VEXMAR-457597 format. One record per residue (C-alpha): residue number from 0; x negated, y negated, z; residue in one letter. Coordinates in steps of 0.5 Angstrom, whole numbers, plus 2048, in hexadecimal, padded with zeros to 3 digits. Each point is the difference from the previous one (the first is absolute). Example, Ala and Ser with C-alpha at 12.3 -4.5 7.8 and 13.67 -1.06 7.14 Angstrom:
<nodes>
<node num="0" px="7E7" py="809" pz="810" residuo="A"/>
<node num="1" px="7FE" py="7F9" pz="7FE" residuo="S"/>
</nodes>
This chain:
<nodes>
<node num="0" px="800" py="800" pz="800" residuo="K"/>
<node num="1" px="7FA" py="7FB" pz="802" residuo="R"/>
<node num="2" px="7FC" py="802" pz="7FA" residuo="L"/>
<node num="3" px="806" py="7FF" pz="7FB" residuo="F"/>
<node num="4" px="801" py="7F9" pz="803" residuo="A"/>
<node num="5" px="7F9" py="7FE" pz="7FF" residuo="L"/>
<node num="6" px="800" py="803" pz="7F9" residuo="I"/>
<node num="7" px="806" py="7FC" pz="7FE" residuo="L"/>
<node num="8" px="7FD" py="7FA" pz="804" residuo="A"/>
<node num="9" px="7F9" py="801" pz="7FC" residuo="A"/>
<node num="10" px="804" py="800" pz="7F9" residuo="V"/>
<node num="11" px="804" py="7FA" pz="802" residuo="M"/>
<node num="12" px="7FA" py="7FC" pz="802" residuo="M"/>
<node num="13" px="7FD" py="802" pz="7F9" residuo="L"/>
<node num="14" px="806" py="7FE" pz="7FC" residuo="A"/>
<node num="15" px="800" py="7F9" pz="804" residuo="L"/>
<node num="16" px="7F8" py="7FF" pz="7FE" residuo="A"/>
<node num="17" px="801" py="802" pz="7F9" residuo="A"/>
<node num="18" px="806" py="7FB" pz="7FF" residuo="C"/>
<node num="19" px="7FB" py="7FB" pz="804" residuo="G"/>
<node num="20" px="7FA" py="801" pz="7FA" residuo="N"/>
<node num="21" px="805" py="7FF" pz="7FA" residuo="S"/>
<node num="22" px="7FF" py="7F9" pz="7FD" residuo="A"/>
<node num="23" px="805" py="7FB" pz="801" residuo="P"/>
<node num="24" px="804" py="7FE" pz="7FA" residuo="A"/>
<node num="25" px="7FD" py="7F9" pz="7FD" residuo="E"/>
<node num="26" px="805" py="7FA" pz="802" residuo="P"/>
<node num="27" px="803" py="7FD" pz="7FA" residuo="S"/>
<node num="28" px="7FE" py="7F8" pz="7FF" residuo="L"/>
<node num="29" px="804" py="7FF" pz="7FA" residuo="E"/>
<node num="30" px="805" py="7FC" pz="804" residuo="D"/>
<node num="31" px="7FB" py="7FC" pz="804" residuo="G"/>
<node num="32" px="801" py="803" pz="806" residuo="S"/>
<node num="33" px="7FA" py="801" pz="806" residuo="Q"/>
<node num="34" px="7FC" py="806" pz="800" residuo="T"/>
<node num="35" px="803" py="804" pz="806" residuo="P"/>
<node num="36" px="7FB" py="800" pz="806" residuo="N"/>
<node num="37" px="7FD" py="7FA" pz="7FE" residuo="S"/>
<node num="38" px="803" py="7FB" pz="804" residuo="T"/>
<node num="39" px="7FC" py="7FB" pz="803" residuo="N"/>
<node num="40" px="803" py="7FF" pz="807" residuo="V"/>
<node num="41" px="7FB" py="7FB" pz="803" residuo="Q"/>
<node num="42" px="803" py="7F9" pz="800" residuo="S"/>
<node num="43" px="7FA" py="7FC" pz="801" residuo="E"/>
<node num="44" px="7FA" py="803" pz="7FD" residuo="P"/>
<node num="45" px="7F9" py="7FD" pz="803" residuo="S"/>
<node num="46" px="7FC" py="803" pz="7FA" residuo="D"/>
<node num="47" px="802" py="7FF" pz="7F8" residuo="P"/>
<node num="48" px="7FF" py="808" pz="800" residuo="A"/>
<node num="49" px="805" py="801" pz="804" residuo="D"/>
<node num="50" px="805" py="7FE" pz="7FB" residuo="N"/>
<node num="51" px="7FD" py="806" pz="7FB" residuo="A"/>
<node num="52" px="805" py="805" pz="7FF" residuo="T"/>
<node num="53" px="7FE" py="807" pz="803" residuo="P"/>
<node num="54" px="7FE" py="806" pz="7FD" residuo="D"/>
<node num="55" px="807" py="803" pz="7FF" residuo="S"/>
<node num="56" px="7FD" py="807" pz="7FF" residuo="S"/>
<node num="57" px="7FD" py="800" pz="807" residuo="Q"/>
<node num="58" px="806" py="7FD" pz="803" residuo="T"/>
<node num="59" px="805" py="806" pz="7FD" residuo="D"/>
<node num="60" px="7FB" py="805" pz="802" residuo="D"/>
<node num="61" px="800" py="7FD" pz="807" residuo="S"/>
<node num="62" px="808" py="800" pz="800" residuo="A"/>
<node num="63" px="800" py="807" pz="7FD" residuo="Q"/>
<node num="64" px="7FB" py="803" pz="805" residuo="A"/>
<node num="65" px="804" py="7FD" pz="806" residuo="E"/>
<node num="66" px="806" py="804" pz="7FD" residuo="Q"/>
<node num="67" px="7FC" py="806" pz="800" residuo="T"/>
<node num="68" px="7FE" py="800" pz="807" residuo="E"/>
<node num="69" px="807" py="7FE" pz="802" residuo="G"/>
<node num="70" px="802" py="806" pz="7FD" residuo="G"/>
<node num="71" px="7FB" py="804" pz="803" residuo="S"/>
<node num="72" px="801" py="7FE" pz="807" residuo="N"/>
<node num="73" px="807" py="801" pz="7FF" residuo="M"/>
<node num="74" px="7FF" py="807" pz="7FE" residuo="L"/>
<node num="75" px="7FB" py="801" pz="806" residuo="V"/>
<node num="76" px="805" py="7FE" pz="805" residuo="A"/>
<node num="77" px="805" py="804" pz="7FD" residuo="Y"/>
<node num="78" px="7FC" py="807" pz="800" residuo="F"/>
<node num="79" px="7FC" py="7FE" pz="806" residuo="S"/>
<node num="80" px="802" py="804" pz="807" residuo="L"/>
<node num="81" px="803" py="7FE" pz="806" residuo="A"/>
<node num="82" px="7FB" py="7FF" pz="806" residuo="V"/>
<node num="83" px="801" py="802" pz="807" residuo="M"/>
<node num="84" px="7FB" py="7FE" pz="805" residuo="V"/>
<node num="85" px="800" py="804" pz="807" residuo="F"/>
<node num="86" px="7FD" py="7FD" pz="807" residuo="F"/>
<node num="87" px="7FF" py="805" pz="805" residuo="H"/>
<node num="88" px="802" py="801" pz="807" residuo="G"/>
<node num="89" px="7FC" py="800" pz="806" residuo="G"/>
<node num="90" px="803" py="7FB" pz="805" residuo="S"/>
<node num="91" px="7FB" py="7FB" pz="7FD" residuo="Y"/>
<node num="92" px="7FB" py="803" pz="804" residuo="G"/>
<node num="93" px="7FE" py="806" pz="7FC" residuo="W"/>
<node num="94" px="801" py="804" pz="7F9" residuo="G"/>
<node num="95" px="7FD" py="800" pz="7F9" residuo="A"/>
<node num="96" px="801" py="801" pz="7F9" residuo="T"/>
<node num="97" px="7FB" py="806" pz="801" residuo="S"/>
<node num="98" px="805" py="804" pz="804" residuo="D"/>
<node num="99" px="803" py="806" pz="7FC" residuo="P"/>
<node num="100" px="807" py="7FE" pz="802" residuo="I"/>
<node num="101" px="7FF" py="7FA" pz="7FC" residuo="Y"/>
<node num="102" px="7FD" py="803" pz="7FA" residuo="D"/>
<node num="103" px="806" py="7FF" pz="7FB" residuo="G"/>
<node num="104" px="7FF" py="806" pz="7FC" residuo="Q"/>
<node num="105" px="807" py="803" pz="801" residuo="N"/>
<node num="106" px="803" py="7F9" pz="7FE" residuo="L"/>
<node num="107" px="7FC" py="7FF" pz="7F9" residuo="V"/>
<node num="108" px="801" py="807" pz="7FE" residuo="E"/>
<node num="109" px="808" py="800" pz="801" residuo="K"/>
<node num="110" px="801" py="7F9" pz="7FD" residuo="Y"/>
<node num="111" px="7FB" py="7FF" pz="7FA" residuo="D"/>
<node num="112" px="803" py="7F9" pz="7FF" residuo="D"/>
<node num="113" px="7FD" py="7FC" pz="806" residuo="I"/>
<node num="114" px="7F9" py="7FE" pz="801" residuo="I"/>
<node num="115" px="7FE" py="801" pz="808" residuo="L"/>
<node num="116" px="7FC" py="7FB" pz="804" residuo="V"/>
<node num="117" px="7FE" py="802" pz="807" residuo="T"/>
<node num="118" px="7FD" py="7FA" pz="804" residuo="V"/>
<node num="119" px="7FB" py="800" pz="805" residuo="E"/>
<node num="120" px="800" py="7FA" pz="805" residuo="Y"/>
<node num="121" px="7FC" py="7FE" pz="807" residuo="R"/>
<node num="122" px="803" py="803" pz="806" residuo="T"/>
<node num="123" px="7FF" py="7FF" pz="808" residuo="G"/>
<node num="124" px="7FC" py="7FB" pz="802" residuo="I"/>
<node num="125" px="7FD" py="7FF" pz="7F9" residuo="M"/>
<node num="126" px="807" py="7FE" pz="7FD" residuo="G"/>
<node num="127" px="804" py="7FE" pz="806" residuo="F"/>
<node num="128" px="7FE" py="7FC" pz="806" residuo="I"/>
<node num="129" px="801" py="7F9" pz="802" residuo="D"/>
<node num="130" px="7FA" py="7FB" pz="802" residuo="F"/>
<node num="131" px="804" py="7FA" pz="802" residuo="F"/>
<node num="132" px="7FE" py="801" pz="808" residuo="S"/>
<node num="133" px="7F9" py="801" pz="7FE" residuo="V"/>
<node num="134" px="7FB" py="7FA" pz="800" residuo="E"/>
<node num="135" px="7FE" py="7FF" pz="7F8" residuo="G"/>
<node num="136" px="807" py="804" pz="7FE" residuo="G"/>
<node num="137" px="803" py="7FA" pz="7FD" residuo="N"/>
<node num="138" px="7FB" py="801" pz="7FA" residuo="E"/>
<node num="139" px="804" py="807" pz="7FF" residuo="Y"/>
<node num="140" px="807" py="7FE" pz="800" residuo="E"/>
<node num="141" px="802" py="806" pz="7FB" residuo="E"/>
<node num="142" px="7FD" py="806" pz="804" residuo="S"/>
<node num="143" px="806" py="802" pz="803" residuo="G"/>
<node num="144" px="802" py="802" pz="7F9" residuo="N"/>
<node num="145" px="7FA" py="802" pz="7FC" residuo="L"/>
<node num="146" px="803" py="807" pz="7FE" residuo="G"/>
<node num="147" px="806" py="7FC" pz="7FD" residuo="L"/>
<node num="148" px="7FB" py="7FC" pz="7FC" residuo="L"/>
<node num="149" px="7FD" py="806" pz="7FD" residuo="D"/>
<node num="150" px="806" py="802" pz="7FE" residuo="Q"/>
<node num="151" px="801" py="7FA" pz="7FC" residuo="V"/>
<node num="152" px="7FA" py="800" pz="7FD" residuo="E"/>
<node num="153" px="801" py="807" pz="7FD" residuo="A"/>
<node num="154" px="807" py="7FE" pz="7FD" residuo="L"/>
<node num="155" px="7FC" py="7FA" pz="7FD" residuo="R"/>
<node num="156" px="7FB" py="805" pz="7FD" residuo="W"/>
<node num="157" px="806" py="804" pz="7FE" residuo="I"/>
<node num="158" px="803" py="7FA" pz="7FC" residuo="Q"/>
<node num="159" px="7F9" py="7FF" pz="7FC" residuo="K"/>
<node num="160" px="7FE" py="807" pz="7FF" residuo="N"/>
<node num="161" px="806" py="805" pz="800" residuo="I"/>
<node num="162" px="802" py="7FF" pz="7F8" residuo="A"/>
<node num="163" px="7F9" py="804" pz="7FF" residuo="A"/>
<node num="164" px="802" py="806" pz="803" residuo="F"/>
<node num="165" px="807" py="800" pz="7FC" residuo="G"/>
<node num="166" px="804" py="7FC" pz="806" residuo="G"/>
<node num="167" px="805" py="7FA" pz="7FF" residuo="N"/>
<node num="168" px="7FE" py="7FB" pz="805" residuo="P"/>
<node num="169" px="807" py="7FD" pz="7FF" residuo="D"/>
<node num="170" px="803" py="806" pz="803" residuo="N"/>
<node num="171" px="7FC" py="802" pz="807" residuo="V"/>
<node num="172" px="804" py="803" pz="806" residuo="T"/>
<node num="173" px="7FC" py="800" pz="807" residuo="I"/>
<node num="174" px="802" py="805" pz="805" residuo="W"/>
<node num="175" px="7FD" py="803" pz="806" residuo="G"/>
<node num="176" px="802" py="804" pz="806" residuo="E"/>
<node num="177" px="800" py="7FE" pz="808" residuo="S"/>
<node num="178" px="7FA" py="7FA" pz="800" residuo="A"/>
<node num="179" px="800" py="801" pz="7F8" residuo="G"/>
<node num="180" px="808" py="7FE" pz="800" residuo="A"/>
<node num="181" px="7FF" py="7FA" pz="805" residuo="G"/>
<node num="182" px="7FA" py="7FE" pz="7FB" residuo="S"/>
<node num="183" px="805" py="800" pz="7FA" residuo="V"/>
<node num="184" px="805" py="7FC" pz="804" residuo="S"/>
<node num="185" px="7FC" py="7FB" pz="802" residuo="L"/>
<node num="186" px="7FC" py="7FF" pz="7FA" residuo="L"/>
<node num="187" px="806" py="7FB" pz="7FD" residuo="P"/>
<node num="188" px="7FF" py="7FC" pz="805" residuo="L"/>
<node num="189" px="7F9" py="7FE" pz="7FF" residuo="I"/>
<node num="190" px="7FE" py="7FA" pz="7FC" residuo="N"/>
<node num="191" px="7FE" py="801" pz="7F8" residuo="D"/>
<node num="192" px="803" py="807" pz="800" residuo="T"/>
<node num="193" px="806" py="7FE" pz="7FB" residuo="E"/>
<node num="194" px="7FF" py="804" pz="7FA" residuo="G"/>
<node num="195" px="7FB" py="805" pz="802" residuo="L"/>
<node num="196" px="806" py="806" pz="801" residuo="F"/>
<node num="197" px="807" py="801" pz="7FE" residuo="K"/>
<node num="198" px="803" py="805" pz="805" residuo="R"/>
<node num="199" px="7FF" py="802" pz="807" residuo="I"/>
<node num="200" px="801" py="807" pz="803" residuo="I"/>
<node num="201" px="7FF" py="800" pz="808" residuo="A"/>
<node num="202" px="800" py="807" pz="803" residuo="E"/>
<node num="203" px="801" py="800" pz="808" residuo="S"/>
<node num="204" px="7FD" py="7F9" pz="801" residuo="G"/>
<node num="205" px="802" py="7F9" pz="800" residuo="S"/>
<node num="206" px="7FE" py="7F9" pz="802" residuo="V"/>
<node num="207" px="802" py="802" pz="807" residuo="A"/>
<node num="208" px="7F9" py="803" pz="800" residuo="L"/>
<node num="209" px="7FC" py="7F9" pz="802" residuo="T"/>
<node num="210" px="7FD" py="7FD" pz="806" residuo="Y"/>
<node num="211" px="801" py="7F9" pz="802" residuo="S"/>
<node num="212" px="7F9" py="7FC" pz="801" residuo="T"/>
<node num="213" px="801" py="801" pz="808" residuo="E"/>
<node num="214" px="801" py="808" pz="7FF" residuo="E"/>
<node num="215" px="7F9" py="800" pz="7FC" residuo="C"/>
<node num="216" px="7FC" py="7FD" pz="806" residuo="Q"/>
<node num="217" px="800" py="807" pz="803" residuo="N"/>
<node num="218" px="7FC" py="803" pz="7FB" residuo="L"/>
<node num="219" px="7FB" py="7FA" pz="800" residuo="T"/>
<node num="220" px="7FF" py="800" pz="807" residuo="Q"/>
<node num="221" px="7FE" py="808" pz="800" residuo="M"/>
<node num="222" px="7FB" py="7FE" pz="7FA" residuo="L"/>
<node num="223" px="7FD" py="7FB" pz="804" residuo="L"/>
<node num="224" px="7FF" py="805" pz="806" residuo="E"/>
<node num="225" px="7FE" py="806" pz="7FC" residuo="E"/>
<node num="226" px="7FA" py="7FC" pz="7FD" residuo="T"/>
<node num="227" px="7FF" py="7FB" pz="805" residuo="G"/>
<node num="228" px="800" py="7FA" pz="7FB" residuo="C"/>
<node num="229" px="804" py="7F9" pz="802" residuo="S"/>
<node num="230" px="7FF" py="7FC" pz="7F9" residuo="T"/>
<node num="231" px="801" py="802" pz="7F9" residuo="M"/>
<node num="232" px="7F9" py="7FF" pz="7FF" residuo="S"/>
<node num="233" px="7FE" py="805" pz="804" residuo="E"/>
<node num="234" px="805" py="805" pz="7FD" residuo="L"/>
<node num="235" px="7FE" py="7FE" pz="7F9" residuo="M"/>
<node num="236" px="7F9" py="802" pz="802" residuo="A"/>
<node num="237" px="802" py="807" pz="802" residuo="L"/>
<node num="238" px="7FD" py="806" pz="7FC" residuo="P"/>
<node num="239" px="805" py="804" pz="7FB" residuo="T"/>
<node num="240" px="7FF" py="806" pz="804" residuo="E"/>
<node num="241" px="802" py="7FD" pz="807" residuo="T"/>
<node num="242" px="806" py="7FD" pz="7FC" residuo="L"/>
<node num="243" px="802" py="807" pz="7FE" residuo="V"/>
<node num="244" px="7FF" py="803" pz="806" residuo="K"/>
<node num="245" px="804" py="7FB" pz="804" residuo="V"/>
<node num="246" px="806" py="800" pz="7FB" residuo="N"/>
<node num="247" px="800" py="808" pz="801" residuo="E"/>
<node num="248" px="801" py="7FF" pz="807" residuo="K"/>
<node num="249" px="805" py="7FB" pz="800" residuo="L"/>
<node num="250" px="804" py="803" pz="7FA" residuo="N"/>
<node num="251" px="806" py="802" pz="804" residuo="D"/>
<node num="252" px="801" py="7F8" pz="802" residuo="Y"/>
<node num="253" px="800" py="7FE" pz="7F9" residuo="N"/>
<node num="254" px="804" py="7F9" pz="7FE" residuo="N"/>
<node num="255" px="806" py="800" pz="7FB" residuo="F"/>
<node num="256" px="7FF" py="7FA" pz="7FB" residuo="P"/>
<node num="257" px="801" py="7F9" pz="804" residuo="E"/>
<node num="258" px="805" py="7FB" pz="7FF" residuo="R"/>
<node num="259" px="7FB" py="7FB" pz="800" residuo="D"/>
<node num="260" px="803" py="7FA" pz="7FC" residuo="G"/>
<node num="261" px="7FA" py="801" pz="7FC" residuo="V"/>
<node num="262" px="801" py="806" pz="7FB" residuo="V"/>
<node num="263" px="807" py="802" pz="803" residuo="L"/>
<node num="264" px="805" py="7FC" pz="802" residuo="P"/>
<node num="265" px="802" py="800" pz="808" residuo="T"/>
<node num="266" px="807" py="801" pz="7FE" residuo="D"/>
<node num="267" px="800" py="806" pz="7FB" residuo="L"/>
<node num="268" px="808" py="801" pz="800" residuo="Y"/>
<node num="269" px="801" py="7F8" pz="7FF" residuo="A"/>
<node num="270" px="7FB" py="800" pz="7FA" residuo="A"/>
<node num="271" px="804" py="806" pz="7FD" residuo="Y"/>
<node num="272" px="806" py="7FC" pz="801" residuo="E"/>
<node num="273" px="7FE" py="7FB" pz="7FB" residuo="T"/>
<node num="274" px="800" py="804" pz="7FA" residuo="G"/>
<node num="275" px="7F8" py="801" pz="800" residuo="V"/>
<node num="276" px="801" py="807" pz="7FD" residuo="A"/>
<node num="277" px="807" py="7FF" pz="7FC" residuo="S"/>
<node num="278" px="7FD" py="802" pz="7FA" residuo="D"/>
<node num="279" px="7FD" py="807" pz="802" residuo="L"/>
<node num="280" px="803" py="807" pz="800" residuo="D"/>
<node num="281" px="800" py="803" pz="807" residuo="M"/>
<node num="282" px="801" py="807" pz="803" residuo="L"/>
<node num="283" px="7FF" py="801" pz="807" residuo="I"/>
<node num="284" px="801" py="806" pz="804" residuo="G"/>
<node num="285" px="7FD" py="805" pz="805" residuo="S"/>
<node num="286" px="7FE" py="807" pz="800" residuo="N"/>
<node num="287" px="804" py="805" pz="803" residuo="A"/>
<node num="288" px="7FE" py="803" pz="807" residuo="D"/>
<node num="289" px="7FA" py="7FB" pz="800" residuo="E"/>
<node num="290" px="800" py="7FF" pz="807" residuo="V"/>
<node num="291" px="7FE" py="807" pz="802" residuo="R"/>
<node num="292" px="7F9" py="7FD" pz="7FE" residuo="Y"/>
<node num="293" px="801" py="7FB" pz="806" residuo="W"/>
<node num="294" px="803" py="805" pz="805" residuo="I"/>
<node num="295" px="7FA" py="801" pz="805" residuo="N"/>
<node num="296" px="7FF" py="7F8" pz="800" residuo="E"/>
<node num="297" px="807" py="7FF" pz="802" residuo="M"/>
<node num="298" px="800" py="804" pz="806" residuo="G"/>
<node num="299" px="804" py="806" pz="7FE" residuo="Y"/>
<node num="300" px="7FB" py="805" pz="801" residuo="S"/>
<node num="301" px="7FF" py="804" pz="807" residuo="T"/>
<node num="302" px="7FC" py="805" pz="803" residuo="K"/>
<node num="303" px="806" py="805" pz="800" residuo="L"/>
<node num="304" px="804" py="7FE" pz="7FA" residuo="V"/>
<node num="305" px="7FD" py="7FE" pz="7F9" residuo="S"/>
<node num="306" px="801" py="7F9" pz="7FD" residuo="G"/>
<node num="307" px="804" py="803" pz="7FA" residuo="E"/>
<node num="308" px="805" py="804" pz="804" residuo="L"/>
<node num="309" px="801" py="7FA" pz="805" residuo="I"/>
<node num="310" px="801" py="7FB" pz="7F9" residuo="Y"/>
<node num="311" px="805" py="805" pz="7FD" residuo="R"/>
<node num="312" px="804" py="801" pz="806" residuo="L"/>
<node num="313" px="801" py="7F9" pz="802" residuo="G"/>
<node num="314" px="7FD" py="801" pz="807" residuo="L"/>
<node num="315" px="7FB" py="7FB" pz="800" residuo="A"/>
<node num="316" px="803" py="7FB" pz="805" residuo="D"/>
<node num="317" px="802" py="806" pz="804" residuo="F"/>
<node num="318" px="7F9" py="803" pz="801" residuo="I"/>
<node num="319" px="7FD" py="7F9" pz="801" residuo="R"/>
<node num="320" px="805" py="7FF" pz="806" residuo="S"/>
<node num="321" px="7FE" py="807" pz="803" residuo="M"/>
<node num="322" px="7F8" py="7FD" pz="800" residuo="E"/>
</nodes>
């Protein structure tokens, strides 16, 4: 199916090119009319040479080239494939495109009419930490959302380059699960993202997965205590190996994206109410039984009874009352 479409596109492009190479009919000057494409539009030429009649053959060739290129662009847009850009989950603290569950092979094998792109972005203290309360931190006002800004840059790259892979930059769907779903829900609220995507699919994640600036300070203080630093200059002097180890140690305390008033609005719901995403198609939902992943953290598990059984029987409140 794809091969047939590509062959048909190639034939039509060759036909357009052939039409463009055919010599245009010579205009008749018997009635004294002006030669096409030789109109001088400069009302007050500063040089007498500007009054000279342009080379009509050159002008005709340029016009024909524009027509041929326009036809080719239409064909490319028509036969190029829809683009799906996936953002992985991981509570904004972990996760990577290298994880086998994000391979995407099954998806592209089942649907041969899409181009799939998976995006890596910074997580943990590398991607989401606020330095407002740290001396010198005012120079790093976007630090609470660096991971989201990584995603924006990826989408800009896709706009510039995806056509070379057979994708249509005007038909981009961004989608993700958990933190990835939260990400795609937040991206429309970031300045200068208009036109980078057309559709959104958010699975088990939303703008609710965000922190205020005040809520972000807990991780900041933990970082300062763990490293013994008190200023941004001291933090910036830490070697990469130390940052990696600290990030691993603090991984369970990671921040969500920050409602900082810089990258993201402080009131996300009000921003949506303004119609900022009214031109986008959005599909929002949750994965079935996803709460099972969090059973132990939600206090369902006990020494005598498994967390899943407690969850299934709806006995969580009863068990807590007996403890």
